[in-house]
MOPAC internal coordinates of N, CA, C and O (Angstrom, degrees):
PM7 1SCF
backbone

  N    0.0000 0     0.00 0     0.00 0    0    0    0
  C    1.4446 1     0.00 0     0.00 0    1    0    0
  C    1.5374 1   109.75 1     0.00 0    2    1    0
  O    1.2310 1   121.29 1   -46.40 1    3    2    1
  N    1.3024 1   115.13 1   133.60 1    3    2    1
  C    1.4565 1   120.62 1  -179.80 1    5    3    2
  C    1.5273 1   109.38 1   -98.68 1    6    5    3
  O    1.2310 1   121.10 1   -27.83 1    7    6    5
  N    1.3254 1   115.51 1   152.17 1    7    6    5
  C    1.4596 1   118.17 1   177.04 1    9    7    6
  C    1.5370 1   109.97 1   -79.27 1   10    9    7
  O    1.2310 1   120.86 1   -12.97 1   11   10    9
  N    1.3316 1   115.97 1   167.03 1   11   10    9
  C    1.4618 1   121.67 1  -175.03 1   13   11   10
  C    1.5276 1   112.99 1   -58.85 1   14   13   11
  O    1.2310 1   120.74 1   139.18 1   15   14   13
  N    1.3230 1   116.20 1   -40.82 1   15   14   13
  C    1.4708 1   119.84 1  -178.85 1   17   15   14
  C    1.5305 1   110.70 1   -63.63 1   18   17   15
  O    1.2310 1   120.34 1   138.06 1   19   18   17
  N    1.3096 1   116.96 1   -41.94 1   19   18   17
  C    1.4681 1   119.98 1   179.38 1   21   19   18
  C    1.5223 1   110.13 1   -67.16 1   22   21   19
  O    1.2310 1   119.88 1   140.75 1   23   22   21
  N    1.3233 1   117.84 1   -39.25 1   23   22   21
  C    1.4646 1   120.66 1   178.16 1   25   23   22
  C    1.5245 1   110.77 1   -60.11 1   26   25   23
  O    1.2310 1   120.29 1   138.59 1   27   26   25
  N    1.3203 1   117.04 1   -41.41 1   27   26   25
  C    1.4692 1   120.38 1   178.09 1   29   27   26
  C    1.5252 1   111.43 1   -66.13 1   30   29   27
  O    1.2310 1   120.26 1   138.46 1   31   30   29
  N    1.3297 1   117.10 1   -41.54 1   31   30   29
  C    1.4699 1   120.07 1   178.76 1   33   31   30
  C    1.5267 1   111.03 1   -63.80 1   34   33   31
  O    1.2310 1   120.40 1   135.96 1   35   34   33
  N    1.3276 1   116.84 1   -44.04 1   35   34   33
  C    1.4660 1   120.38 1   179.26 1   37   35   34
  C    1.5291 1   109.96 1   -64.74 1   38   37   35
  O    1.2310 1   120.22 1   137.26 1   39   38   37
  N    1.3344 1   117.19 1   -42.74 1   39   38   37
  C    1.4595 1   120.81 1   177.64 1   41   39   38
  C    1.5157 1   112.42 1   -60.86 1   42   41   39
  O    1.2310 1   120.50 1   137.70 1   43   42   41
  N    1.3217 1   116.65 1   -42.30 1   43   42   41
  C    1.4677 1   120.83 1   177.83 1   45   43   42
  C    1.5227 1   111.64 1   -64.35 1   46   45   43
  O    1.2310 1   120.79 1   139.16 1   47   46   45
  N    1.3259 1   116.10 1   -40.84 1   47   46   45
  C    1.4627 1   119.46 1   179.26 1   49   47   46
  C    1.5310 1   110.46 1   -66.71 1   50   49   47
  O    1.2310 1   120.27 1   138.20 1   51   50   49
  N    1.3245 1   117.09 1   -41.80 1   51   50   49
  C    1.4668 1   120.61 1   177.48 1   53   51   50
  C    1.5310 1   109.59 1   -61.03 1   54   53   51
  O    1.2310 1   120.30 1   138.04 1   55   54   53
  N    1.3294 1   117.03 1   -41.96 1   55   54   53
  C    1.4564 1   120.86 1   179.43 1   57   55   54
  C    1.5300 1   110.99 1   -60.25 1   58   57   55
  O    1.2310 1   120.17 1   132.67 1   59   58   57
  N    1.3210 1   117.28 1   -47.33 1   59   58   57
  C    1.4747 1   120.57 1   179.57 1   61   59   58
  C    1.5261 1   111.23 1   -62.69 1   62   61   59
  O    1.2310 1   120.61 1   133.03 1   63   62   61
  N    1.3238 1   116.44 1   -46.97 1   63   62   61
  C    1.4656 1   119.90 1  -176.56 1   65   63   62
  C    1.5329 1   111.39 1   -67.03 1   66   65   63
  O    1.2310 1   120.03 1   138.21 1   67   66   65
  N    1.3355 1   117.55 1   -41.79 1   67   66   65
  C    1.4614 1   119.92 1   179.03 1   69   67   66
  C    1.5213 1   111.49 1   -64.48 1   70   69   67
  O    1.2310 1   120.38 1   140.68 1   71   70   69
  N    1.3187 1   116.88 1   -39.32 1   71   70   69
  C    1.4644 1   119.76 1   177.71 1   73   71   70
  C    1.5177 1   110.80 1   -57.86 1   74   73   71
  O    1.2310 1   121.20 1   134.92 1   75   74   73
  N    1.3080 1   115.31 1   -45.08 1   75   74   73
  C    1.4630 1   119.38 1   179.52 1   77   75   74
  C    1.5281 1   111.61 1   -68.54 1   78   77   75
  O    1.2310 1   119.99 1   137.64 1   79   78   77
  N    1.3307 1   117.62 1   -42.36 1   79   78   77
  C    1.4602 1   120.67 1   179.16 1   81   79   78
  C    1.5275 1   111.79 1   -62.16 1   82   81   79
  O    1.2310 1   120.26 1   136.76 1   83   82   81
  N    1.3203 1   117.10 1   -43.24 1   83   82   81
  C    1.4636 1   120.19 1   179.59 1   85   83   82
  C    1.5238 1   110.43 1   -64.57 1   86   85   83
  O    1.2310 1   120.89 1   139.51 1   87   86   85
  N    1.3130 1   115.90 1   -40.49 1   87   86   85
  C    1.4668 1   120.33 1  -177.82 1   89   87   86
  C    1.5256 1   112.40 1   -70.46 1   90   89   87
  O    1.2310 1   120.21 1   139.89 1   91   90   89
  N    1.3577 1   117.20 1   -40.11 1   91   90   89
  C    1.4638 1   119.99 1  -171.32 1   93   91   90
  C    1.5247 1   114.88 1  -103.97 1   94   93   91
  O    1.2310 1   119.67 1   147.76 1   95   94   93
  N    1.3143 1   118.24 1   -32.24 1   95   94   93
  C    1.4583 1   120.60 1  -171.19 1   97   95   94
  C    1.5263 1   114.56 1  -105.24 1   98   97   95
  O    1.2310 1   119.96 1   148.35 1   99   98   97
  N    1.3100 1   117.68 1   -31.65 1   99   98   97
  C    1.4591 1   120.76 1  -174.32 1  101   99   98
  C    1.5223 1   110.00 1   -78.26 1  102  101   99
  O    1.2310 1   120.75 1   -56.13 1  103  102  101
  N    1.3110 1   116.17 1   123.87 1  103  102  101
  C    1.4657 1   121.41 1  -175.48 1  105  103  102
  C    1.5250 1   113.16 1  -106.68 1  106  105  103
  O    1.2310 1   119.73 1  -169.68 1  107  106  105
  N    1.3346 1   118.13 1    10.32 1  107  106  105
  C    1.4601 1   121.55 1  -179.33 1  109  107  106
  C    1.5364 1   108.89 1   -71.02 1  110  109  107
  O    1.2310 1   119.76 1   -59.33 1  111  110  109
  N    1.3333 1   118.06 1   120.67 1  111  110  109
  C    1.4658 1   119.88 1  -177.93 1  113  111  110
  C    1.5293 1   113.49 1   -67.28 1  114  113  111
  O    1.2310 1   119.82 1   163.19 1  115  114  113
  N    1.3296 1   117.96 1   -16.81 1  115  114  113
  C    1.4657 1   120.38 1   178.58 1  117  115  114
  C    1.5238 1   112.15 1   -73.39 1  118  117  115
  O    1.2310 1   120.95 1   157.14 1  119  118  117
  N    1.3418 1   115.79 1   -22.86 1  119  118  117
  C    1.4613 1   120.30 1  -175.40 1  121  119  118
  C    1.5264 1   109.07 1   -99.59 1  122  121  119
  O    1.2310 1   121.19 1   -73.17 1  123  122  121
  N    1.3322 1   115.33 1   106.83 1  123  122  121
  C    1.4606 1   120.87 1   177.16 1  125  123  122
  C    1.5165 1   108.74 1  -152.58 1  126  125  123
  O    1.2310 1   120.80 1   -26.27 1  127  126  125
  N    1.3093 1   116.07 1   153.73 1  127  126  125
  C    1.4651 1   123.89 1  -179.72 1  129  127  126
  C    1.5338 1   111.65 1    53.42 1  130  129  127
  O    1.2310 1   121.05 1  -129.68 1  131  130  129
  N    1.3350 1   115.59 1    50.32 1  131  130  129
  C    1.4613 1   121.95 1  -178.73 1  133  131  130
  C    1.5192 1   109.22 1  -105.31 1  134  133  131
  O    1.2310 1   121.05 1   -42.89 1  135  134  133
  N    1.3209 1   115.60 1   137.11 1  135  134  133
  C    1.4583 1   122.17 1   174.92 1  137  135  134
  C    1.5175 1   108.20 1  -121.04 1  138  137  135
  O    1.2310 1   120.63 1   -50.38 1  139  138  137
  N    1.3159 1   116.40 1   129.62 1  139  138  137
  C    1.4600 1   120.26 1   175.98 1  141  139  138
  C    1.5235 1   106.94 1   -87.62 1  142  141  139
  O    1.2310 1   121.15 1   -64.69 1  143  142  141
  N    1.3257 1   115.40 1   115.31 1  143  142  141
  C    1.4602 1   122.12 1  -177.40 1  145  143  142
  C    1.5239 1   110.61 1   -77.41 1  146  145  143
  O    1.2310 1   120.39 1   140.89 1  147  146  145
  N    1.3143 1   116.85 1   -39.11 1  147  146  145
  C    1.4572 1   120.46 1  -178.77 1  149  147  146
  C    1.5160 1   111.30 1  -176.84 1  150  149  147
  O    1.2310 1   121.23 1   -14.68 1  151  150  149
  N    1.3194 1   115.25 1   165.32 1  151  150  149
  C    1.4619 1   121.91 1   178.58 1  153  151  150
  C    1.5232 1   107.80 1  -131.62 1  154  153  151
  O    1.2310 1   120.94 1   -55.45 1  155  154  153
  N    1.3221 1   115.80 1   124.55 1  155  154  153
  C    1.4596 1   122.15 1   176.74 1  157  155  154
  C    1.5207 1   108.03 1  -107.94 1  158  157  155
  O    1.2310 1   120.67 1   -60.30 1  159  158  157
  N    1.3240 1   116.33 1   119.70 1  159  158  157
  C    1.4575 1   122.26 1  -176.56 1  161  159  158
  C    1.5263 1   108.89 1  -102.71 1  162  161  159
  O    1.2310 1   120.64 1   -42.71 1  163  162  161
  N    1.3351 1   116.38 1   137.29 1  163  162  161
  C    1.4582 1   120.15 1   178.20 1  165  163  162
  C    1.5224 1   110.00 1   -69.37 1  166  165  163
  O    1.2310 1   119.70 1   -24.00 1  167  166  165
  N    1.3315 1   118.18 1   156.00 1  167  166  165
  C    1.4746 1   121.05 1  -177.42 1  169  167  166
  C    1.5320 1   114.01 1   -58.28 1  170  169  167
  O    1.2310 1   120.06 1   151.88 1  171  170  169
  N    1.3349 1   117.49 1   -28.12 1  171  170  169
  C    1.4651 1   119.65 1   179.58 1  173  171  170
  C    1.5334 1   112.53 1   -90.16 1  174  173  171
  O    1.2310 1   120.40 1  -176.59 1  175  174  173
  N    1.3416 1   116.84 1     3.41 1  175  174  173
  C    1.4745 1   123.92 1   178.78 1  177  175  174
  C    1.5277 1   112.68 1    61.35 1  178  177  175
  O    1.2310 1   119.80 1  -156.44 1  179  178  177
  N    1.3253 1   117.98 1    23.56 1  179  178  177
  C    1.4593 1   121.51 1  -179.98 1  181  179  178
  C    1.5328 1   112.60 1   -94.28 1  182  181  179
  O    1.2310 1   120.38 1   156.15 1  183  182  181
  N    1.3295 1   116.87 1   -23.85 1  183  182  181
  C    1.4639 1   120.88 1  -176.44 1  185  183  182
  C    1.5243 1   109.66 1  -132.95 1  186  185  183
  O    1.2310 1   121.42 1   -34.79 1  187  186  185
  N    1.3226 1   114.88 1   145.21 1  187  186  185
  C    1.4662 1   120.60 1   176.54 1  189  187  186
  C    1.5206 1   108.42 1  -134.01 1  190  189  187
  O    1.2310 1   120.98 1   -54.91 1  191  190  189
  N    1.3270 1   115.73 1   125.09 1  191  190  189
  C    1.4594 1   121.50 1   175.63 1  193  191  190
  C    1.5248 1   106.54 1   -94.13 1  194  193  191
  O    1.2310 1   120.70 1   -63.96 1  195  194  193
  N    1.3163 1   116.26 1   116.04 1  195  194  193
  C    1.4614 1   122.46 1  -177.30 1  197  195  194
  C    1.5228 1   107.93 1  -102.40 1  198  197  195
  O    1.2310 1   120.81 1   -66.35 1  199  198  197
  N    1.3371 1   116.05 1   113.65 1  199  198  197
  C    1.4588 1   121.61 1  -179.81 1  201  199  198
  C    1.5197 1   108.77 1   -92.94 1  202  201  199
  O    1.2310 1   121.08 1   -58.02 1  203  202  201
  N    1.3450 1   115.55 1   121.98 1  203  202  201
  C    1.4649 1   120.85 1  -175.98 1  205  203  202
  C    1.5214 1   110.93 1  -124.15 1  206  205  203
  O    1.2310 1   121.52 1   -22.19 1  207  206  205
  N    1.3189 1   114.70 1   157.81 1  207  206  205
  C    1.4510 1   122.81 1   174.64 1  209  207  206
  C    1.5281 1   106.92 1  -136.04 1  210  209  207
  O    1.2310 1   121.18 1   -21.73 1  211  210  209
  N    1.3226 1   115.36 1   158.27 1  211  210  209
  C    1.4538 1   119.40 1   178.85 1  213  211  210
  C    1.5211 1   109.86 1  -137.65 1  214  213  211
  O    1.2310 1   120.55 1   -33.63 1  215  214  213
  N    1.3120 1   116.56 1   146.37 1  215  214  213
  C    1.4519 1   121.00 1   177.56 1  217  215  214
  C    1.5211 1   111.27 1   -77.02 1  218  217  215
  O    1.2310 1   120.69 1   155.09 1  219  218  217
  N    1.3199 1   116.29 1   -24.91 1  219  218  217
  C    1.4598 1   122.03 1  -178.52 1  221  219  218
  C    1.5305 1   108.71 1   -94.38 1  222  221  219
  O    1.2310 1   120.66 1  -100.60 1  223  222  221
  N    1.3355 1   116.35 1    79.40 1  223  222  221
  C    1.4683 1   119.81 1  -175.28 1  225  223  222
  C    1.5194 1   112.59 1   -69.37 1  226  225  223
  O    1.2310 1   119.67 1   160.34 1  227  226  225
  N    1.3223 1   118.23 1   -19.66 1  227  226  225
  C    1.4619 1   120.78 1   178.87 1  229  227  226
  C    1.5292 1   111.33 1   -66.09 1  230  229  227
  O    1.2310 1   120.29 1   150.75 1  231  230  229
  N    1.3234 1   117.05 1   -29.25 1  231  230  229
  C    1.4660 1   121.82 1  -178.72 1  233  231  230
  C    1.5248 1   111.79 1  -112.29 1  234  233  231
  O    1.2310 1   120.50 1  -152.44 1  235  234  233
  N    1.3242 1   116.64 1    27.56 1  235  234  233
  C    1.4662 1   121.55 1  -176.42 1  237  235  234
  C    1.5305 1   112.05 1   -58.65 1  238  237  235
  O    1.2310 1   120.11 1   134.25 1  239  238  237
  N    1.3410 1   117.39 1   -45.75 1  239  238  237
  C    1.4659 1   119.95 1  -178.04 1  241  239  238
  C    1.5278 1   111.76 1   -64.04 1  242  241  239
  O    1.2310 1   120.36 1   140.34 1  243  242  241
  N    1.3314 1   116.92 1   -39.66 1  243  242  241
  C    1.4638 1   120.81 1   177.41 1  245  243  242
  C    1.5253 1   110.65 1   -64.18 1  246  245  243
  O    1.2310 1   120.68 1   137.23 1  247  246  245
  N    1.3134 1   116.31 1   -42.77 1  247  246  245
  C    1.4642 1   121.28 1   179.53 1  249  247  246
  C    1.5224 1   110.62 1   -61.93 1  250  249  247
  O    1.2310 1   120.61 1   134.71 1  251  250  249
  N    1.3250 1   116.44 1   -45.29 1  251  250  249
  C    1.4682 1   120.05 1   179.72 1  253  251  250
  C    1.5321 1   110.59 1   -65.14 1  254  253  251
  O    1.2310 1   120.00 1   141.32 1  255  254  253
  N    1.3218 1   117.60 1   -38.68 1  255  254  253
  C    1.4666 1   120.48 1   177.07 1  257  255  254
  C    1.5263 1   110.48 1   -63.02 1  258  257  255
  O    1.2310 1   120.40 1   139.26 1  259  258  257
  N    1.3281 1   116.83 1   -40.74 1  259  258  257
  C    1.4577 1   120.63 1   177.90 1  261  259  258
  C    1.5207 1   112.09 1   -64.13 1  262  261  259
  O    1.2310 1   120.34 1   138.66 1  263  262  261
  N    1.3184 1   116.95 1   -41.34 1  263  262  261
  C    1.4650 1   120.03 1   178.29 1  265  263  262
  C    1.5285 1   111.23 1   -66.15 1  266  265  263
  O    1.2310 1   120.51 1   137.24 1  267  266  265
  N    1.3081 1   116.64 1   -42.76 1  267  266  265
  C    1.4746 1   119.51 1   179.35 1  269  267  266
  C    1.5213 1   110.93 1   -64.87 1  270  269  267
  O    1.2310 1   120.84 1   143.02 1  271  270  269
  N    1.3234 1   116.01 1   -36.98 1  271  270  269
  C    1.4723 1   120.26 1   178.42 1  273  271  270
  C    1.5291 1   110.73 1   -67.12 1  274  273  271
  O    1.2310 1   120.25 1   146.22 1  275  274  273
  N    1.3213 1   117.13 1   -33.78 1  275  274  273
  C    1.4634 1   122.12 1  -177.27 1  277  275  274
  C    1.5268 1   112.81 1   -89.31 1  278  277  275
  O    1.2310 1   119.32 1  -176.74 1  279  278  277
  N    1.3252 1   118.89 1     3.26 1  279  278  277
  C    1.4702 1   121.51 1  -175.29 1  281  279  278
  C    1.5267 1   112.03 1   -56.99 1  282  281  279
  O    1.2310 1   119.67 1   137.60 1  283  282  281
  N    1.3211 1   118.23 1   -42.40 1  283  282  281
  C    1.4646 1   121.12 1   179.53 1  285  283  282
  C    1.5196 1   112.03 1   -65.11 1  286  285  283
  O    1.2310 1   120.62 1   135.73 1  287  286  285
  N    1.3228 1   116.42 1   -44.27 1  287  286  285
  C    1.4604 1   121.94 1   176.87 1  289  287  286
  C    1.5236 1   110.87 1   -59.17 1  290  289  287
  O    1.2310 1   121.05 1   132.49 1  291  290  289
  N    1.3382 1   115.60 1   -47.51 1  291  290  289
  C    1.4641 1   120.03 1  -179.23 1  293  291  290
  C    1.5177 1   111.56 1   -65.69 1  294  293  291
  O    1.2310 1   120.39 1   141.60 1  295  294  293
  N    1.3336 1   116.86 1   -38.40 1  295  294  293
  C    1.4640 1   120.61 1   178.99 1  297  295  294
  C    1.5290 1   111.02 1   -64.24 1  298  297  295
  O    1.2310 1   120.42 1   138.79 1  299  298  297
  N    1.3284 1   116.81 1   -41.21 1  299  298  297
  C    1.4663 1   120.78 1   179.58 1  301  299  298
  C    1.5324 1   110.75 1   -62.55 1  302  301  299
  O    1.2310 1   120.65 1   133.76 1  303  302  301
  N    1.3223 1   116.36 1   -46.24 1  303  302  301
  C    1.4672 1   119.67 1   179.54 1  305  303  302
  C    1.5269 1   111.49 1   -69.56 1  306  305  303
  O    1.2310 1   120.82 1   145.74 1  307  306  305
  N    1.3184 1   116.04 1   -34.26 1  307  306  305
  C    1.4542 1   120.48 1   177.16 1  309  307  306
  C    1.5274 1   110.67 1   -65.03 1  310  309  307
  O    1.2310 1   120.38 1   142.68 1  311  310  309
  N    1.3270 1   116.89 1   -37.32 1  311  310  309
  C    1.4591 1   121.59 1   179.12 1  313  311  310
  C    1.5177 1   112.89 1   -60.75 1  314  313  311
  O    1.2310 1   120.28 1   148.67 1  315  314  313
  N    1.3157 1   117.06 1   -31.33 1  315  314  313
  C    1.4665 1   120.73 1   178.32 1  317  315  314
  C    1.5223 1   111.86 1   -74.67 1  318  317  315
  O    1.2310 1   120.31 1   157.30 1  319  318  317
  N    1.3275 1   117.01 1   -22.70 1  319  318  317
  C    1.4615 1   121.36 1  -176.31 1  321  319  318
  C    1.5283 1   113.62 1   -96.83 1  322  321  319
  O    1.2310 1   120.12 1   152.67 1  323  322  321
  N    1.3274 1   117.37 1   -27.33 1  323  322  321
  C    1.4687 1   120.50 1  -177.86 1  325  323  322
  C    1.5192 1   110.87 1   -83.98 1  326  325  323
  O    1.2310 1   121.45 1   -27.02 1  327  326  325
  N    1.3019 1   114.83 1   152.98 1  327  326  325
  C    1.4640 1   120.33 1   176.37 1  329  327  326
  C    1.5263 1   109.18 1  -111.46 1  330  329  327
  O    1.2310 1   121.50 1  -122.51 1  331  330  329
  N    1.3220 1   114.74 1    57.49 1  331  330  329
  C    1.4550 1   121.26 1   177.33 1  333  331  330
  C    1.5191 1   108.64 1  -122.27 1  334  333  331
  O    1.2310 1   121.12 1   -18.88 1  335  334  333
  N    1.3216 1   115.47 1   161.12 1  335  334  333
  C    1.4682 1   120.56 1  -179.33 1  337  335  334
  C    1.5293 1   110.79 1   -63.43 1  338  337  335
  O    1.2310 1   120.58 1   136.17 1  339  338  337
  N    1.3050 1   116.50 1   -43.83 1  339  338  337
  C    1.4605 1   121.55 1   179.92 1  341  339  338
  C    1.5218 1   109.20 1  -128.45 1  342  341  339
  O    1.2310 1   121.42 1   -28.05 1  343  342  341
  N    1.3176 1   114.89 1   151.95 1  343  342  341
  C    1.4599 1   120.07 1   176.68 1  345  343  342
  C    1.5224 1   107.79 1   -96.43 1  346  345  343
  O    1.2310 1   120.00 1   -52.53 1  347  346  345
  N    1.3291 1   117.60 1   127.47 1  347  346  345
  C    1.4611 1   119.74 1  -177.95 1  349  347  346
  C    1.5301 1   112.89 1   -64.10 1  350  349  347
  O    1.2310 1   121.19 1   -31.16 1  351  350  349
  N    1.3067 1   115.33 1   148.84 1  351  350  349
  C    1.4549 1   121.24 1   172.46 1  353  351  350
  C    1.5234 1   107.09 1   -72.82 1  354  353  351
  O    1.2310 1   120.34 1   -47.03 1  355  354  353
  N    1.3200 1   116.95 1   132.97 1  355  354  353
  C    1.4631 1   121.73 1  -174.70 1  357  355  354
  C    1.5248 1   110.41 1   -95.00 1  358  357  355
  O    1.2310 1   120.82 1   -48.83 1  359  358  357
  N    1.3310 1   116.03 1   131.17 1  359  358  357
  C    1.4599 1   121.91 1   175.44 1  361  359  358
  C    1.5280 1   106.87 1  -126.21 1  362  361  359
  O    1.2310 1   120.78 1   -64.78 1  363  362  361
  N    1.3301 1   116.11 1   115.22 1  363  362  361
  C    1.4630 1   121.62 1  -177.18 1  365  363  362
  C    1.5210 1   110.35 1   -90.37 1  366  365  363
  O    1.2310 1   120.81 1   -47.03 1  367  366  365
  N    1.3394 1   116.05 1   132.97 1  367  366  365
  C    1.4614 1   122.50 1   177.59 1  369  367  366
  C    1.5186 1   108.77 1  -133.82 1  370  369  367
  O    1.2310 1   121.27 1   -39.20 1  371  370  369
  N    1.3270 1   115.17 1   140.80 1  371  370  369
  C    1.4631 1   119.70 1   179.03 1  373  371  370
  C    1.5207 1   109.45 1   -78.28 1  374  373  371
  O    1.2310 1   120.47 1   -44.51 1  375  374  373
  N    1.3243 1   116.71 1   135.49 1  375  374  373
  C    1.4635 1   123.17 1   179.80 1  377  375  374
  C    1.5265 1   107.97 1  -116.66 1  378  377  375
  O    1.2310 1   120.39 1   -65.48 1  379  378  377
  N    1.3175 1   116.86 1   114.52 1  379  378  377
  C    1.4617 1   120.30 1  -177.33 1  381  379  378
  C    1.5222 1   113.03 1   -98.88 1  382  381  379
  O    1.2310 1   119.58 1  -160.65 1  383  382  381
  N    1.3114 1   118.40 1    19.35 1  383  382  381
  C    1.4620 1   120.94 1  -177.44 1  385  383  382
  C    1.5295 1   112.15 1   -64.28 1  386  385  383
  O    1.2310 1   119.53 1   146.71 1  387  386  385
  N    1.3054 1   118.50 1   -33.29 1  387  386  385
  C    1.4702 1   120.67 1   178.39 1  389  387  386
  C    1.5222 1   109.88 1   -67.34 1  390  389  387
  O    1.2310 1   120.27 1   136.74 1  391  390  389
  N    1.3337 1   117.09 1   -43.26 1  391  390  389
  C    1.4642 1   120.94 1   177.88 1  393  391  390
  C    1.5262 1   110.63 1   -61.75 1  394  393  391
  O    1.2310 1   120.30 1   138.45 1  395  394  393
  N    1.3187 1   117.04 1   -41.55 1  395  394  393
  C    1.4599 1   120.90 1   178.71 1  397  395  394
  C    1.5315 1   110.97 1   -63.74 1  398  397  395
  O    1.2310 1   120.39 1   139.57 1  399  398  397
  N    1.3248 1   116.85 1   -40.43 1  399  398  397
  C    1.4584 1   121.08 1   177.75 1  401  399  398
  C    1.5170 1   112.02 1   -62.85 1  402  401  399
  O    1.2310 1   120.40 1   137.29 1  403  402  401
  N    1.3229 1   116.84 1   -42.71 1  403  402  401
  C    1.4669 1   120.92 1   178.47 1  405  403  402
  C    1.5248 1   109.75 1   -64.44 1  406  405  403
  O    1.2310 1   120.67 1   136.90 1  407  406  405
  N    1.3267 1   116.33 1   -43.10 1  407  406  405
  C    1.4635 1   120.40 1   179.87 1  409  407  406
  C    1.5372 1   111.11 1   -62.39 1  410  409  407
  O    1.2310 1   120.25 1   137.21 1  411  410  409
  N    1.3286 1   117.13 1   -42.79 1  411  410  409
  C    1.4677 1   120.48 1   178.22 1  413  411  410
  C    1.5278 1   111.61 1   -64.66 1  414  413  411
  O    1.2310 1   120.33 1   139.82 1  415  414  413
  N    1.3200 1   116.98 1   -40.18 1  415  414  413
  C    1.4616 1   120.99 1   177.86 1  417  415  414
  C    1.5225 1   110.58 1   -62.20 1  418  417  415
  O    1.2310 1   120.51 1   138.47 1  419  418  417
  N    1.3280 1   116.63 1   -41.53 1  419  418  417
  C    1.4637 1   120.02 1   178.19 1  421  419  418
  C    1.5288 1   111.29 1   -63.91 1  422  421  419
  O    1.2310 1   120.55 1   138.82 1  423  422  421
  N    1.3273 1   116.56 1   -41.18 1  423  422  421
  C    1.4616 1   120.35 1   178.72 1  425  423  422
  C    1.5289 1   111.20 1   -64.34 1  426  425  423
  O    1.2310 1   120.34 1   138.59 1  427  426  425
  N    1.3200 1   116.95 1   -41.41 1  427  426  425
  C    1.4686 1   120.52 1   178.27 1  429  427  426
  C    1.5172 1   110.42 1   -64.79 1  430  429  427
  O    1.2310 1   120.34 1   135.12 1  431  430  429
  N    1.3326 1   116.95 1   -44.88 1  431  430  429
  C    1.4669 1   120.67 1   178.48 1  433  431  430
  C    1.5272 1   110.61 1   -60.63 1  434  433  431
  O    1.2310 1   120.46 1   138.75 1  435  434  433
  N    1.3244 1   116.73 1   -41.25 1  435  434  433
  C    1.4574 1   121.26 1   179.73 1  437  435  434
  C    1.5317 1   110.34 1   -65.27 1  438  437  435
  O    1.2310 1   120.15 1   137.89 1  439  438  437
  N    1.3120 1   117.33 1   -42.11 1  439  438  437
  C    1.4662 1   120.98 1   179.69 1  441  439  438
  C    1.5241 1   111.08 1   -65.60 1  442  441  439
  O    1.2310 1   120.16 1   139.46 1  443  442  441
  N    1.3133 1   117.30 1   -40.54 1  443  442  441
  C    1.4594 1   121.62 1   179.70 1  445  443  442
  C    1.5322 1   110.49 1   -67.09 1  446  445  443
  O    1.2310 1   120.18 1   139.58 1  447  446  445
  N    1.3330 1   117.26 1   -40.42 1  447  446  445
  C    1.4689 1   120.21 1  -177.71 1  449  447  446
  C    1.5183 1   112.07 1   -70.89 1  450  449  447
  O    1.2310 1   119.59 1   153.00 1  451  450  449
  N    1.3200 1   118.40 1   -27.00 1  451  450  449
  C    1.4587 1   120.34 1  -179.66 1  453  451  450
  C    1.5260 1   112.45 1   -92.63 1  454  453  451
  O    1.2310 1   120.11 1   172.25 1  455  454  453
  N    1.3327 1   117.39 1    -7.75 1  455  454  453
  C    1.4583 1   120.58 1   179.28 1  457  455  454
  C    1.5255 1   110.27 1   -70.49 1  458  457  455
  O    1.2310 1   120.68 1   -38.22 1  459  458  457
  N    1.3197 1   116.31 1   141.78 1  459  458  457
  C    1.4632 1   120.73 1   179.82 1  461  459  458
  C    1.5296 1   108.87 1   -81.79 1  462  461  459
  O    1.2310 1   120.02 1   -32.81 1  463  462  461
  N    1.3261 1   117.57 1   147.19 1  463  462  461
  C    1.4688 1   120.02 1   178.05 1  465  463  462
  C    1.5253 1   112.44 1   -61.54 1  466  465  463
  O    1.2310 1   119.17 1   153.90 1  467  466  465
  N    1.3296 1   119.19 1   -26.10 1  467  466  465
  C    1.4637 1   121.82 1   179.50 1  469  467  466
  C    1.5129 1   112.21 1   -71.09 1  470  469  467
  O    1.2310 1   120.07 1   162.87 1  471  470  469
  N    1.3296 1   117.48 1   -17.13 1  471  470  469
  C    1.4688 1   121.60 1  -178.61 1  473  471  470
  C    1.5145 1   112.49 1   -75.22 1  474  473  471
  O    1.2310 1   119.73 1   166.86 1  475  474  473
  N    1.3283 1   118.11 1   -13.14 1  475  474  473
  C    1.4641 1   120.80 1  -179.07 1  477  475  474
  C    1.5233 1   110.17 1   -68.73 1  478  477  475
  O    1.2310 1   120.34 1   -36.56 1  479  478  477
  N    1.3072 1   116.95 1   143.44 1  479  478  477
  C    1.4707 1   120.95 1  -178.05 1  481  479  478
  C    1.4853 1   111.22 1  -120.15 1  482  481  479
  O    1.2310 1   120.10 1   180.00 1  483  482  481

């Protein structure tokens, strides 16, 4: 079992390495414009949940399918770069928190623009 600080360091390293691997090594045309939001590593370092987002929301399902298909390839290359006893199994999940943040910002901007100046207190 690893302590919390080590889990965060390993997760951060996996995030950096996967970002580079996806950008430089992965040749799947379905995977493009992907951002890794974060990596959550299990306490036994056997599993890693990789939270991703994409700018191309129209092809989100294709992108996620491409990432899931490439998980073994990415894990193998990640194993050569990490200095851990075992390389975690990668599980990709879509994270829509950025989209939700943009939507909330738009709603706030819309509410502020439609507010009357007399409503200020």
